[in-house]
C-alpha positions as a Markdown table, in Angstrom:
| # | Residue | x | y | z |
|---|---|---|---|---|
| 1 | Met | -0.1 | -0.3 | 0.1 |
| 2 | Val | 3.0 | 2.6 | 0.8 |
| 3 | Asn | 5.2 | 1.7 | -2.2 |
| 4 | Gly | 2.3 | 1.7 | -4.8 |
| 5 | Thr | -0.2 | 4.4 | -3.9 |
| 6 | Pro | 1.5 | 7.2 | -1.3 |
| 7 | Arg | -1.7 | 9.7 | -1.9 |
| 8 | Leu | -4.2 | 6.9 | -1.1 |
| 9 | Ser | -2.3 | 6.1 | 2.2 |
| 10 | His | -1.9 | 9.5 | 3.1 |
| 11 | Arg | -5.3 | 10.1 | 2.6 |
| 12 | Leu | -6.3 | 6.9 | 4.9 |
| 13 | Leu | -3.9 | 8.0 | 7.7 |
| 14 | Ser | -5.0 | 11.6 | 7.5 |
| 15 | Thr | -8.1 | 10.7 | 10.1 |
| 16 | Ile | -5.6 | 9.3 | 12.8 |
| 17 | Pro | -4.4 | 11.7 | 15.2 |
| 18 | Arg | -0.6 | 12.7 | 15.6 |
| 19 | Leu | 0.6 | 10.6 | 12.6 |
| 20 | Glu | 1.1 | 14.1 | 10.4 |
| 21 | Pro | 5.0 | 13.3 | 10.3 |
| 22 | Val | 4.4 | 9.8 | 9.0 |
| 23 | Arg | 1.7 | 11.0 | 6.3 |
| 24 | Glu | 4.5 | 13.4 | 5.3 |
| 25 | Val | 7.1 | 10.8 | 4.9 |
| 26 | Ile | 4.5 | 8.7 | 2.8 |
| 27 | Leu | 3.6 | 11.5 | 0.5 |
| 28 | Arg | 6.9 | 12.6 | -0.1 |
| 29 | Ser | 8.4 | 8.6 | -0.6 |
| 30 | Gly | 10.7 | 8.4 | -3.5 |
| 31 | Gln | 11.2 | 12.5 | -4.0 |
| 32 | Pro | 14.5 | 13.0 | -3.6 |
| 33 | Gly | 15.8 | 16.4 | -2.0 |
| 34 | Ser | 12.8 | 16.6 | 0.4 |
| 35 | Glu | 13.3 | 16.7 | 4.3 |
| 36 | Thr | 11.6 | 13.4 | 4.5 |
| 37 | His | 13.7 | 11.5 | 1.9 |
| 38 | Ile | 15.6 | 9.7 | 3.9 |
| 39 | Ala | 12.8 | 8.7 | 6.4 |
| 40 | Ser | 10.8 | 7.7 | 3.2 |
| 41 | Glu | 13.9 | 5.4 | 1.9 |
| 42 | Leu | 13.8 | 3.9 | 5.4 |
| 43 | Leu | 10.3 | 3.1 | 5.2 |
| 44 | Arg | 10.6 | 1.6 | 1.6 |
| 45 | Ala | 13.7 | -0.5 | 2.7 |
| 46 | Ala | 12.0 | -1.8 | 5.8 |
| 47 | Thr | 8.8 | -2.7 | 3.7 |
| 48 | Gly | 11.0 | -4.8 | 1.4 |
| 49 | Leu | 13.2 | -6.1 | 4.2 |
| 50 | Asp | 10.1 | -7.4 | 5.9 |
| 51 | Gln | 8.9 | -9.0 | 2.7 |
| 52 | Leu | 12.1 | -10.9 | 2.0 |
| 53 | Glu | 12.6 | -12.1 | 5.4 |
| 54 | Ala | 9.1 | -13.3 | 5.4 |
| 55 | Arg | 10.4 | -15.5 | 2.6 |
| 56 | Gly | 12.6 | -16.9 | 4.7 |
| 57 | Leu | 16.1 | -15.1 | 3.8 |
| 58 | Ser | 18.4 | -14.3 | 6.7 |
| 59 | Arg | 18.9 | -10.4 | 7.4 |
| 60 | Arg | 22.1 | -10.0 | 5.7 |
| 61 | Glu | 20.7 | -12.0 | 2.3 |
| 62 | Ala | 17.6 | -9.6 | 2.4 |
| 63 | Val | 19.8 | -6.7 | 3.1 |
| 64 | Asp | 22.2 | -8.0 | 0.0 |
| 65 | Val | 19.2 | -8.3 | -2.4 |
| 66 | Leu | 17.8 | -5.0 | -1.3 |
| 67 | Gly | 21.4 | -3.4 | -2.5 |
| 68 | Glu | 20.6 | -5.0 | -5.9 |
| 69 | Arg | 17.4 | -3.4 | -6.6 |
| 70 | Val | 16.6 | -0.4 | -8.6 |
| 71 | Pro | 16.1 | 2.4 | -7.6 |
| 72 | Ala | 18.8 | 2.0 | -5.3 |
| 73 | Tyr | 18.9 | 2.5 | -1.5 |
| 74 | Pro | 21.2 | 4.8 | 0.0 |
| 75 | Glu | 24.2 | 3.2 | 1.6 |
| 76 | Ala | 23.3 | 4.9 | 4.9 |
| 77 | Val | 19.7 | 3.1 | 4.8 |
| 78 | Leu | 21.2 | -0.6 | 3.9 |
| 79 | Thr | 24.0 | -0.1 | 6.9 |
| 80 | Ala | 21.0 | 1.0 | 9.4 |
| 81 | Leu | 19.3 | -2.4 | 8.6 |
| 82 | Cys | 22.2 | -4.6 | 8.9 |
| 83 | Pro | 25.0 | -3.1 | 11.0 |
| 84 | Thr | 28.4 | -4.6 | 11.3 |
| 85 | Gly | 28.3 | -7.2 | 14.2 |
| 86 | Ser | 24.7 | -8.3 | 13.5 |
| 87 | Thr | 23.5 | -11.4 | 15.1 |
| 88 | Ala | 23.1 | -13.1 | 11.6 |
| 89 | Glu | 26.0 | -15.9 | 12.7 |
| 90 | Ser | 24.2 | -16.7 | 15.8 |
| 91 | Val | 21.1 | -18.0 | 14.0 |
| 92 | Arg | 20.9 | -21.7 | 14.1 |
| 93 | Glu | 17.9 | -24.3 | 14.0 |
| 94 | Val | 16.7 | -25.7 | 17.2 |
| 95 | Leu | 14.5 | -28.3 | 18.5 |
| 96 | Leu | 11.7 | -27.4 | 21.1 |
| 97 | Arg | 13.9 | -28.8 | 24.0 |
| 98 | Glu | 16.5 | -26.5 | 23.1 |
| 99 | Leu | 14.4 | -23.2 | 23.5 |
| 100 | Arg | 15.8 | -21.1 | 26.1 |
| 101 | Val | 14.4 | -17.6 | 27.7 |
| 102 | Gly | 16.1 | -14.8 | 25.7 |
| 103 | Met | 16.3 | -16.4 | 22.3 |
| 104 | Gln | 14.8 | -14.6 | 19.9 |
| 105 | Leu | 12.6 | -16.4 | 16.9 |
| 106 | Ala | 14.3 | -15.8 | 13.4 |
| 107 | His | 11.0 | -17.6 | 11.8 |
| 108 | Asp | 7.5 | -18.3 | 12.3 |
| 109 | Val | 6.6 | -21.0 | 14.9 |
| 110 | Asn | 3.8 | -23.2 | 13.3 |
| 111 | Asp | 2.0 | -26.3 | 14.5 |
| 112 | Ile | 1.8 | -29.5 | 12.3 |
| 113 | Leu | -0.7 | -28.1 | 10.2 |
| 114 | Gly | 1.0 | -25.1 | 9.3 |
| 115 | Val | -1.2 | -22.5 | 11.9 |
| 116 | Leu | 1.2 | -19.6 | 13.1 |
| 117 | Leu | 1.7 | -19.9 | 16.7 |
| 118 | Val | 4.2 | -17.5 | 17.3 |
| 119 | Gly | 5.4 | -14.9 | 14.6 |
| 120 | Arg | 9.2 | -14.0 | 14.0 |
| 121 | Gly | 10.8 | -11.7 | 16.0 |
| 122 | His | 9.5 | -12.6 | 19.2 |
| 123 | Lys | 11.9 | -13.1 | 22.1 |
| 124 | Ile | 11.5 | -16.2 | 24.3 |
| 125 | Thr | 9.9 | -15.4 | 27.8 |
| 126 | Pro | 9.2 | -17.7 | 30.5 |
| 127 | Asn | 5.5 | -17.2 | 29.9 |
| 128 | Leu | 5.9 | -18.0 | 26.2 |
| 129 | Leu | 8.3 | -21.0 | 26.6 |
| 130 | Glu | 5.7 | -22.5 | 28.9 |
| 131 | Arg | 3.2 | -22.1 | 26.2 |
| 132 | Ile | 5.1 | -23.6 | 23.7 |
| 133 | Arg | 6.2 | -26.1 | 25.5 |
| 134 | His | 2.5 | -27.0 | 26.8 |
| 135 | Leu | 1.7 | -27.4 | 22.8 |
| 136 | His | 4.7 | -29.5 | 22.4 |
| 137 | Asn | 2.4 | -32.4 | 20.5 |
| 138 | Arg | 1.5 | -29.7 | 17.9 |
| 139 | Val | 4.7 | -27.7 | 17.5 |
| 140 | Arg | 6.4 | -28.7 | 14.2 |
| 141 | Glu | 10.2 | -29.9 | 14.7 |
| 142 | Pro | 12.8 | -28.6 | 14.3 |
| 143 | Cys | 10.9 | -25.8 | 16.2 |
| 144 | Leu | 10.9 | -23.5 | 13.4 |
| 145 | Arg | 11.0 | -25.3 | 9.9 |
| 146 | Gly | 14.1 | -23.2 | 10.7 |
| 147 | Lys | 15.9 | -21.0 | 12.8 |
| 148 | Leu | 16.2 | -19.1 | 16.4 |
| 149 | Ala | 18.6 | -16.4 | 17.1 |
| 150 | Ala | 20.0 | -16.4 | 20.3 |
| 151 | Val | 20.5 | -13.0 | 21.6 |
């Protein structure tokens, strides 16, 4: 919605209080030289990053793909999305019994039918860990059909 129709997005957000700065960023997205250009580039890049990560790419892989797209993203935007020293190297596949409090989900946790139980990005808290373990017979192993990032 934001990439394809900035004016429509601007109009839809106009009824929501305190979003004036966000509306201006959306309205001016893609207009080099505007005061909000870098913010609109961050918004465009974050949207693209989210779509690529949802397809299973790691943060580093997704940023690399974004770096090859046209129109190009400013280098500062790409650096902000994946700074040096990111936790990409600590992403690994784990079984349910290996989950620990403090880990962060790199991918969605689904049940054996594919139903989303916990979305990627969530940090494992004691309560969440208990809930996931309670559903042990429904959780697809390895836990994420993929990976967890130990933070």
